[in-house]
Backbone as JSON, one array per atom type, in Angstrom:
{
  "sequence": "MTSPIPEVAAQPLTTAGQPQLLVVECPRCGATHRHLAAGERRAPCGARYLIDRTPTEQTS",
  "N": [[0.84, -1.18, 0.0], [0.62, 2.16, -0.9], [1.64, 5.36, 0.36], [-0.29, 8.39, 0.5], [0.55, 11.11, -1.65], [1.83, 14.07, -0.34], [0.32, 17.32, -0.52], [1.67, 20.45, -1.29], [2.25, 23.94, -0.57], [3.2, 26.59, -2.77], [5.25, 29.35, -3.7], [5.43, 31.99, -6.1], [8.39, 32.59, -8.02], [10.3, 34.88, -9.67], [12.74, 34.8, -12.03], [15.71, 35.65, -13.91], [15.66, 33.96, -16.06], [13.21, 32.25, -16.27], [9.84, 31.89, -14.94], [9.59, 30.36, -11.71], [8.76, 27.97, -9.12], [8.6, 28.14, -5.64], [8.83, 25.91, -3.07], [8.22, 26.48, 0.07], [8.45, 25.22, 2.56], [9.61, 22.16, 2.89], [8.03, 19.02, 3.31], [9.57, 16.91, 4.21], [12.31, 17.65, 4.89], [12.22, 20.29, 5.67], [13.42, 22.36, 4.33], [13.75, 24.94, 1.76], [12.74, 24.47, -1.55], [13.1, 24.71, -5.12], [11.16, 24.64, -8.13], [10.45, 24.06, -11.61], [7.92, 23.71, -12.62], [4.44, 23.02, -11.86], [2.77, 20.17, -10.31], [3.38, 16.63, -9.72], [6.3, 16.25, -7.93], [9.81, 15.65, -7.21], [11.92, 16.36, -4.6], [15.29, 17.65, -3.96], [16.1, 16.42, -1.59], [14.85, 14.03, -1.7], [12.18, 13.85, -1.1], [8.77, 13.38, -2.08], [6.17, 15.21, -3.51], [3.11, 17.04, -4.2], [2.61, 19.78, -6.15], [-0.06, 21.6, -6.56], [-1.07, 23.58, -8.37], [-0.03, 26.32, -10.44], [0.73, 29.17, -8.67], [-0.98, 32.29, -8.82], [-0.09, 35.68, -9.32], [-1.24, 38.33, -7.32], [-3.13, 41.11, -8.36], [-3.34, 44.6, -7.84]],
  "CA": [[0.0, 0.0, 0.0], [1.43, 3.37, -0.97], [1.15, 6.52, 1.09], [-0.7, 9.48, -0.39], [1.58, 12.14, -1.85], [1.34, 15.3, 0.28], [0.18, 18.52, -1.33], [2.41, 21.54, -0.67], [2.05, 25.29, -1.1], [4.36, 27.14, -3.45], [5.24, 30.78, -3.97], [6.08, 32.26, -7.37], [9.71, 33.2, -8.01], [10.64, 35.35, -11.0], [14.18, 34.85, -12.23], [16.07, 36.21, -15.22], [15.37, 32.98, -17.09], [11.8, 31.9, -16.38], [9.17, 31.77, -13.64], [9.78, 29.12, -10.99], [7.93, 27.83, -7.93], [9.33, 27.85, -4.41], [8.18, 25.19, -1.98], [8.86, 27.17, 1.18], [8.79, 24.28, 3.64], [9.53, 20.77, 2.45], [7.48, 18.19, 4.38], [10.55, 15.94, 4.68], [13.51, 18.22, 5.51], [11.96, 21.65, 6.14], [14.15, 23.35, 3.53], [13.08, 25.53, 0.61], [13.14, 23.87, -2.82], [12.46, 25.37, -6.25], [10.78, 23.77, -9.24], [10.1, 24.78, -12.83], [6.52, 23.52, -12.96], [3.58, 22.39, -10.86], [2.54, 18.74, -10.52], [4.1, 15.75, -8.81], [7.73, 16.57, -8.0], [10.73, 15.05, -6.25], [12.85, 17.38, -4.1], [16.66, 17.17, -3.85], [16.23, 15.57, -0.4], [14.18, 12.77, -1.97], [10.75, 13.92, -0.81], [7.84, 13.5, -3.2], [4.98, 15.97, -3.15], [2.31, 17.56, -5.29], [2.33, 21.22, -6.25], [-1.32, 21.4, -7.27], [-1.26, 24.52, -9.47], [0.88, 27.47, -10.42], [0.08, 30.29, -8.0], [-1.06, 33.51, -9.61], [0.21, 36.88, -8.56], [-2.41, 39.19, -7.12], [-2.99, 42.47, -8.88], [-4.09, 45.53, -7.0]],
  "C": [[0.89, 1.24, 0.0], [0.79, 4.49, -0.18], [0.7, 7.59, 0.11], [0.43, 10.52, -0.49], [1.06, 13.44, -1.26], [1.29, 16.46, -0.72], [0.88, 19.67, -0.58], [2.08, 22.86, -1.33], [3.34, 25.77, -1.75], [4.16, 28.63, -3.7], [5.92, 31.02, -5.31], [7.44, 32.93, -7.17], [10.02, 33.6, -9.45], [12.14, 35.5, -11.08], [14.45, 35.48, -13.6], [15.69, 35.25, -16.35], [13.89, 32.73, -17.3], [11.18, 31.84, -15.0], [9.43, 30.4, -13.02], [8.85, 29.11, -9.78], [8.81, 27.46, -6.75], [8.43, 27.1, -3.44], [8.9, 25.67, -0.73], [9.27, 26.23, 2.29], [8.54, 22.85, 3.18], [8.99, 19.91, 3.6], [8.48, 17.17, 4.93], [11.7, 16.59, 5.45], [13.32, 19.64, 6.02], [12.65, 22.73, 5.34], [13.26, 23.91, 2.43], [13.63, 24.88, -0.66], [12.46, 24.63, -3.95], [12.25, 24.39, -7.39], [10.35, 24.62, -10.42], [8.62, 24.68, -13.18], [5.76, 22.89, -11.8], [3.42, 20.91, -11.2], [3.28, 17.92, -9.48], [5.6, 15.96, -9.0], [8.5, 15.81, -6.95], [11.75, 16.12, -5.89], [14.27, 16.8, -4.06], [16.88, 16.25, -2.64], [15.56, 14.22, -0.57], [12.69, 12.78, -1.69], [9.95, 13.99, -2.1], [6.63, 14.25, -2.71], [4.31, 16.5, -4.39], [2.17, 19.07, -5.14], [1.1, 21.28, -7.14], [-1.58, 22.36, -8.42], [-0.24, 25.64, -9.35], [0.16, 28.62, -9.75], [0.07, 31.51, -8.92], [-0.74, 34.7, -8.73], [-1.04, 37.73, -8.47], [-2.13, 40.56, -7.7], [-3.82, 43.39, -8.02], [-4.77, 46.59, -7.81]]
}
């Protein structure tokens, strides 16, 4: 039986190259990890999690 993949929150990060997503607190190691896209991802520490959607920036 496999464990469910945890869903994590991500913050947008704009770089010189392309938009990225920051997982602020990894459920396994507590560190910040960055990813190029949403979906099921594996962190450098080996954790697997789901970034459910690309966050949108709020406009005022």
